[in-house]
C-alpha positions in Angstrom: 0.0 0.0 0.0 1.4 3.4 -1.0 0.5 6.9 0.4 0.9 9.5 -2.4 2.3 13.0 -1.8 -0.2 15.5 -0.6 -0.3 19.3 -0.1 -2.4 19.2 3.1 -2.3 22.5 4.8 -3.8 24.0 7.9 -3.9 27.8 8.7 -5.1 29.1 12.0 -6.2 32.6 11.0 -7.3 33.8 14.4 -7.5 32.4 17.9 -8.5 34.1 21.2 -10.4 33.6 24.4 -13.7 35.4 24.6 -15.5 36.4 27.8 -19.1 37.5 27.6 -21.6 38.5 30.3 -25.3 37.5 30.5 -26.3 40.3 28.0 -24.1 39.0 25.2 -25.9 38.5 21.9 -24.5 38.3 18.3 -25.8 37.5 14.8 -23.1 36.7 12.2 -22.2 34.7 9.2 -19.0 32.7 9.4 -16.5 33.2 6.6 -14.1 30.5 7.8 -14.3 27.2 9.6 -14.8 28.2 13.2 -14.5 26.2 16.5 -15.8 27.4 19.8 -14.6 25.5 22.9 -17.1 26.5 25.6 -15.0 26.6 28.7 -17.4 28.2 31.2 -21.1 29.0 31.3 -23.8 28.2 28.7 -25.2 29.7 25.5 -28.1 29.3 23.1 -27.6 29.2 19.3 -30.3 29.6 16.7 -29.2 28.2 13.3 -31.1 26.7 10.3 -34.5 27.0 12.2 -33.0 25.1 15.1 -32.5 26.3 18.7 -29.8 24.5 20.7 -28.2 25.0 24.1 -24.5 24.4 24.7 -22.8 24.2 28.1 -19.4 24.1 29.6 -17.1 21.5 27.9 -19.1 21.5 24.6 -17.5 22.1 21.3 -19.3 24.1 18.5 -18.1 23.5 15.0 -19.2 26.0 12.2 -18.8 25.8 8.5 -18.1 28.8 6.2 -21.4 30.4 5.3 -23.2 29.4 8.5 -25.5 32.2 9.7 -26.5 32.1 13.3 -27.8 34.0 16.3 -26.1 33.2 19.7 -26.6 34.6 23.2 -25.7 33.8 26.8 -27.8 31.3 28.7 -26.0 31.9 32.0 -24.3 34.7 34.0 -21.3 34.3 31.8 -20.3 32.6 28.5 -16.5 32.1 28.0 -15.0 30.2 25.1 -12.0 29.8 23.0 -12.7 30.7 19.4 -10.5 29.5 16.5 -10.9 30.5 12.8 -9.1 28.3 10.4 -8.8 27.1 6.9 -8.0 23.6 5.7 -6.9 22.3 2.3 -6.3 18.7 1.4 -4.6 19.7 -1.9 -7.6 18.9 -4.1 -9.3 22.3 -3.9 -12.3 20.6 -2.3 -13.7 21.0 1.2 -13.4 17.7 3.0 -14.7 18.9 6.4 -17.9 20.3 4.9 -18.5 17.2 2.8 -18.8 15.4 6.1 -21.6 16.5 8.4 -19.2 18.1 10.9 -21.0 21.3 11.8 -22.8 21.1 15.2 -22.5 20.8 19.0 -20.3 18.0 20.4 -21.2 17.1 24.0 -19.9 14.5 26.4 -16.8 13.4 28.3 -14.5 12.7 25.3 -15.2 16.1 23.8 -14.7 17.9 27.2 -11.2 16.3 27.4 -10.4 17.3 23.8 -11.6 20.9 24.5 -9.7 21.2 27.8 -6.4 20.1 26.1 -6.8 22.7 23.4 -7.7 25.4 25.8 -4.7 24.6 28.1 -2.3 24.7 25.1 -3.8 28.1 24.2 -3.3 29.5 27.7 0.3 28.3 27.7 0.8 30.1 24.4 -0.7 33.4 25.5 2.8 35.0 25.8 2.9 35.2 22.0 -0.3 37.1 21.1 0.6 38.2 17.6 1.5 34.8 16.2 0.2 31.3 16.6 3.0 29.1 17.9 3.9 25.7 16.6 2.5 23.9 19.6 -0.9 25.4 19.1 -0.9 24.2 15.5 0.1 20.7 16.6 -2.5 20.6 19.3 -5.2 21.9 17.0 -4.4 19.4 14.3 -4.5 16.6 16.9 -7.9 18.1 18.1 -9.3 17.9 14.5 -8.0 14.4 14.0 -9.6 13.2 17.2 -12.9 14.9 16.3 -13.0 13.5 12.8 -14.4 10.0 13.7 -17.4 11.7 15.4 -18.6 13.7 12.4 -22.2 13.0 11.9 -22.9 11.9 15.5 -23.2 15.3 17.0 -26.3 17.6 17.4 -25.9 18.8 13.8 -26.5 22.3 12.6 -27.4 20.9 9.1 -29.9 18.2 8.4 -27.8 16.7 5.6 -24.0 16.8 4.9 -23.1 19.6 2.5 -26.3 21.6 2.8 -26.2 25.0 1.0 -24.0 26.9 0.8 -21.5 24.0 1.2 -23.3 21.7 -1.3 -23.7 24.6 -3.7 -20.0 25.5 -3.8 -19.0 21.9 -4.4 -21.4 21.8 -7.3 -19.6 25.0 -8.5 -16.2 23.3 -8.3 -17.5 20.4 -10.4 -19.1 22.8 -12.8 -15.7 24.6 -13.2 -13.9 21.3 -13.7 -16.3 20.4 -16.5 -15.4 23.7 -18.2 -11.7 23.7 -17.4 -10.8 24.6 -21.0 -12.9 27.7 -20.9 -12.3 31.2 -19.5 -15.0 31.8 -17.0 -15.6 35.3 -15.6 -15.7 35.6 -11.8 -19.1 37.3 -12.1 -20.5 34.2 -13.7 -19.3 32.1 -10.8 -20.8 34.5 -8.4 -24.1 34.3 -10.3 -24.0 30.5 -10.1 -23.8 30.8 -6.3 -26.5 33.6 -6.1 -24.0 36.0 -4.4 -22.6 39.4 -5.1 -19.2 39.2 -6.7 -17.5 40.8 -3.7 -19.1 38.5 -1.2 -18.5 35.5 -3.5 -14.7 36.2 -3.7 -14.5 36.3 0.1 -16.7 33.2 0.6 -14.8 31.2 -2.1 -11.5 31.9 -0.5 -12.7 31.1 3.0 -14.2 27.8 1.7 -11.3 26.6 -0.5 -8.2 28.5 0.5 -7.9 30.0 -3.0 -9.3 33.0 -4.8 -11.6 32.1 -7.7 -8.9 33.2 -10.2 -6.2 31.2 -8.4 -8.4 28.1 -8.4 -9.2 28.4 -12.1 -5.5 28.9 -13.0 -4.6 25.9 -10.9 -7.1 23.7 -12.6 -6.1 24.9 -16.1 -2.5 24.2 -15.4 -3.2 20.7 -14.0 -5.3 20.1 -17.1 -2.5 21.4 -19.4 -0.1 18.9 -17.8 -2.6 16.1 -18.7 -2.8 17.4 -22.2 1.0 17.4 -22.6 1.0 13.7 -21.9 -0.6 13.3 -25.3 2.2 13.3 -27.9 -0.4 14.0 -30.7 -1.0 17.5 -29.3 1.5 20.3 -30.0 2.2 23.1 -27.5 0.5 25.5 -29.8 -2.6 23.3 -30.0 -2.8 23.0 -26.2 -2.4 26.8 -25.9 -5.3 27.2 -28.3 -7.5 24.6 -26.5 -7.0 26.5 -23.2 -7.7 29.9 -24.9 -4.2 31.4 -24.4 -3.4 34.2 -26.8 -0.5 32.2 -28.2 2.0 29.4 -27.3 4.4 31.9 -25.7 1.7 33.1 -23.2 0.9 29.5 -22.4 4.5 28.5 -21.9 5.1 31.5 -19.7 2.1 30.6 -17.5 3.1 27.0 -17.4 6.7 27.7 -16.4 5.5 30.2 -13.7 3.3 27.5 -12.2 5.4 24.4 -12.6 8.9 25.8 -12.7 9.8 24.4 -16.1 8.7 24.8 -19.7 6.0 22.6 -21.3 8.6 21.1 -23.6 10.8 20.1 -20.6 7.8 18.8 -18.8 6.9 16.6 -21.8 10.4 15.2 -22.0 10.2 14.3 -18.3 6.8 12.6 -18.8 8.1 10.6 -21.8 11.1 9.3 -19.8 9.5 9.1 -16.3 5.7 9.3 -16.4 5.4 8.8 -12.6 7.8 11.6 -11.9 5.8 14.0 -14.1 2.5 12.9 -12.6 3.6 13.9 -9.1 5.1 17.2 -10.2 4.2 19.9 -7.8 3.7 23.6 -8.5 6.6 26.0 -7.5 4.2 28.5 -5.9 2.6 27.2 -2.6 -0.5 29.2 -1.7 -1.3 28.1 1.9 0.7 27.8 5.1 2.1 24.3 5.6 2.1 22.6 8.9 
């Protein structure tokens, strides 16, 4: 059994401890994956026509696009909040595809939550950056939580409810039109969003801007086309709607670090090596 190379990345964008009194109330839409580790007190959350209560030791897991109202259900409501992005290297959203959003309650989750909170408190001397031990603990936290996806008090009735399902439909739609130039406004229209909000939402959900994702898919497709000796570089440039072969070669070299001709030679000699060729530019932070 072989494990192939991957570009799995995790970025903790924001992490802080929040203390709220009995009058706390907020209504927001999440732009990133978000975890609340409820350390003290209780809260009520209204989401997708559901009203749920969470108490000390519970974990709340939000998907990008989740809109909710939350308020204190006790004299205080204190929790660790973590905004993060995750990318498995495929441009998809594996955490959303699983029915992970919801409230996790019980002893195993309390232990997970306590460990994460303790690591955060030990790391508080470095408020401007997220130290490595916090990354390591958070990845361990997610790994331990993963087997329980679908067993919690779910925010969504089905895995991948809109907008999660919709954006994965969009990615499939883009893949089916990888040889076309698609304006961002057309992608936003597919999602039923304004262009400005769509760009933010797409980045939060995939880790890429819409243009970065489409460039990536075109370059990956171009590498597949180069494996066909019957196609010339000029023909491939034409298929992908580049102005000419020079523009295509320049874009390919910028992405892969070598010319289409050099890539084709590598493929002819060592197909496996060319297949696992990785881009020079790495978008996300690597753990």
